[in-house]
C-alpha positions as CSV (number, residue, x, y, z in Angstrom):
1,A,0.0,0.0,0.0
2,H,1.1,3.6,-0.6
3,F,-0.1,6.8,1.0
4,F,0.4,10.5,0.4
5,L,1.1,12.9,3.3
6,K,0.7,16.6,2.6
7,P,0.8,18.6,5.9
8,R,0.0,22.3,5.7
9,P,1.0,24.1,8.9
10,G,-0.5,27.5,9.5
11,G,-3.9,29.0,9.1
12,G,-3.9,30.3,12.6
13,L,-3.4,26.8,14.1
14,A,-0.5,25.9,16.3
15,W,-0.8,22.2,15.7
16,A,-2.8,19.5,14.0
17,K,-3.0,15.7,14.2
18,G,-4.8,13.1,12.2
19,S,-4.7,9.3,11.6
20,Y,-6.2,6.8,9.3
21,D,-6.8,3.1,10.0
22,S,-5.9,1.4,6.7
23,L,-6.0,-2.3,6.0
24,R,-2.2,-2.4,6.7
25,G,-2.4,-0.5,10.0
26,R,-2.7,3.0,11.3
27,I,-1.0,5.9,9.5
28,E,-0.5,9.0,11.6
29,S,0.4,12.6,10.8
30,E,1.0,15.4,13.2
31,W,2.6,18.8,13.2
32,K,3.2,21.5,15.7
33,I,4.8,25.0,15.6
34,E,7.7,25.3,18.1
35,G,9.3,28.8,17.9
36,D,10.7,29.3,14.5
37,A,10.4,25.7,13.5
38,V,7.7,23.2,12.6
39,V,8.0,19.7,14.1
40,Y,6.3,16.9,12.1
41,D,5.6,13.4,13.4
42,F,4.6,10.6,11.0
43,A,4.0,6.9,11.4
44,V,3.9,4.6,8.4
45,P,2.6,1.0,9.0
46,A,4.6,-2.2,8.1
47,N,4.7,-3.2,4.4
48,T,3.6,0.3,3.4
49,T,5.3,3.4,1.8
50,A,4.3,7.0,1.8
51,T,5.1,10.0,-0.3
52,L,5.6,13.1,1.9
53,Y,5.2,16.6,0.5
54,L,6.9,18.7,3.2
55,P,6.7,22.5,3.0
56,A,10.4,23.6,2.8
57,K,12.3,26.5,1.2
58,D,15.3,24.2,0.9
59,R,15.6,20.4,1.5
60,S,18.9,20.9,3.3
61,A,17.0,22.9,6.0
62,V,14.9,19.8,6.9
63,T,16.1,17.2,9.4
64,E,14.8,13.8,10.5
65,G,16.0,12.4,13.8
66,G,18.5,15.2,14.1
67,K,20.3,14.6,10.8
68,P,19.7,15.9,7.2
69,A,16.4,14.3,6.1
70,E,17.8,12.9,2.8
71,S,20.4,10.9,4.7
72,A,18.0,9.5,7.4
73,E,17.2,5.8,7.4
74,G,14.0,5.0,5.6
75,V,13.9,8.4,3.9
76,K,14.6,9.1,0.2
77,F,14.6,12.5,-1.4
78,L,12.6,12.4,-4.7
79,R,12.3,16.0,-6.0
80,R,11.3,19.6,-5.4
81,E,7.7,20.4,-6.3
82,G,6.3,23.9,-5.8
83,D,7.1,25.0,-2.2
84,C,7.7,21.4,-1.1
85,A,10.5,18.9,-0.7
86,V,9.1,15.5,-1.7
87,F,10.4,12.4,0.1
88,E,9.5,8.7,0.0
89,L,9.1,7.1,3.5
90,G,9.4,3.4,4.3
91,S,7.5,1.9,7.2
92,G,8.4,3.3,10.6
93,S,8.1,6.4,12.8
94,Y,9.7,9.7,11.8
95,R,10.2,13.2,13.3
96,F,11.0,15.9,10.8
97,V,11.9,19.5,11.7
98,G,11.8,22.4,9.3
99,G,11.5,26.1,9.3
100,K,8.3,28.0,9.2
């Protein structure tokens, strides 16, 4: 199974959280604004992949687990698209941090 994650922080909200119980398990998406950064948490169930469209001025400004996102385990940078860096995620839990 493959899912698409497209968080859109802002709109006067400080955080948002959602989940979906798929046939493969629960997929979760959450973001919260912390100072000048946005912290994103995602969970992708086993035997599942997800395409993540993460708002980012520059992919090098995005980290996952404290390291550059594109070099994090389970994360593959695909391309830039509009105002987003597009990544493919394997199954697992992720914490991305990016600028507002």
